C-alpha positions in Angstrom: 1.5 -18.6 -18.1 1.6 -15.8 -15.6 3.3 -12.4 -16.0 4.0 -9.4 -14.0 1.6 -6.6 -15.0 2.4 -4.3 -17.9 3.0 -1.4 -15.4 5.7 -3.5 -13.8 6.7 -4.2 -10.3 7.5 -1.0 -8.4 9.2 0.0 -5.1 8.5 3.0 -2.9 5.4 5.0 -2.1 5.6 7.5 -4.9 6.1 4.8 -7.5 3.1 2.8 -6.1 0.9 5.9 -6.2 2.0 6.7 -9.8 1.3 3.1 -10.9 -2.2 3.4 -9.4 -2.8 6.7 -11.2 -1.7 5.2 -14.5 -4.0 2.2 -14.0 -7.0 4.3 -13.0 -6.4 6.5 -16.1 -6.7 3.4 -18.3 -10.3 2.6 -17.0 -13.6 3.9 -18.3 -15.8 2.1 -15.7 -15.4 -0.4 -12.9 -18.4 -2.8 -12.7 -17.3 -5.1 -9.8 -14.4 -5.8 -7.5 -13.8 -8.8 -5.3 -10.8 -9.3 -2.8 -9.9 -12.5 -0.9 -8.8 -12.7 2.7 -5.1 -12.0 2.9 -2.4 -14.7 3.2 0.4 -13.4 5.5 4.0 -14.4 5.6 5.8 -11.4 7.2 7.0 -9.1 5.8 4.7 -10.0 2.9 1.0 -10.5 2.4 -0.9 -11.6 -0.7 -4.5 -11.8 -1.9 -6.5 -12.6 -4.9 -8.3 -9.7 -6.6 -10.9 -10.0 -9.2 -12.5 -7.2 -11.1 -14.8 -6.5 -14.0 -13.9 -3.3 -15.7 -14.2 -1.4 -19.0 -10.8 -0.2 -20.3 -10.3 2.7 -22.6 -8.3 0.3 -24.8 -9.5 -3.3 -25.0 -13.1 -2.8 -23.8 -14.8 -4.7 -21.0 -12.8 -7.5 -19.3 -13.0 -9.6 -16.2 -9.6 -10.2 -14.6 -8.2 -12.2 -11.6 -4.8 -11.7 -10.2 -2.5 -12.5 -7.3 -1.4 -9.3 -5.5 1.8 -9.5 -3.4 2.8 -6.7 -1.1 5.9 -6.1 1.0 5.6 -4.2 4.3 8.3 -2.3 6.2 7.7 0.0 9.1 4.0 -0.6 8.9 3.8 0.6 5.3 3.5 -1.1 2.0 6.8 -0.5 0.3 6.5 -2.8 -2.8 3.7 -4.3 -4.8 3.7 -6.9 -7.6 0.7 -8.3 -9.5 0.6 -11.6 -11.4 -2.1 -12.5 -13.9 -2.6 -14.4 -17.1 -2.3 -12.4 -20.3 -4.6 -14.9 -22.1 
């Protein structure tokens, strides 16, 4: 089963930046990151992101997620991530 990430789906540049700050604050160390080529269906694009990281709570985990971004006026205005909580 897939879920939207625990930080939720956000809209607007400031909300996206804050979500990034919160996520980064939850990390102890990033060991690896991999990103697929984008799939584009204007005004959206998506990609697969995988990363191996050590979290302050939960220890080291390898995760893969689908990232969906909405673009308006040449800027990302909304992002949403889907991944398995298993």
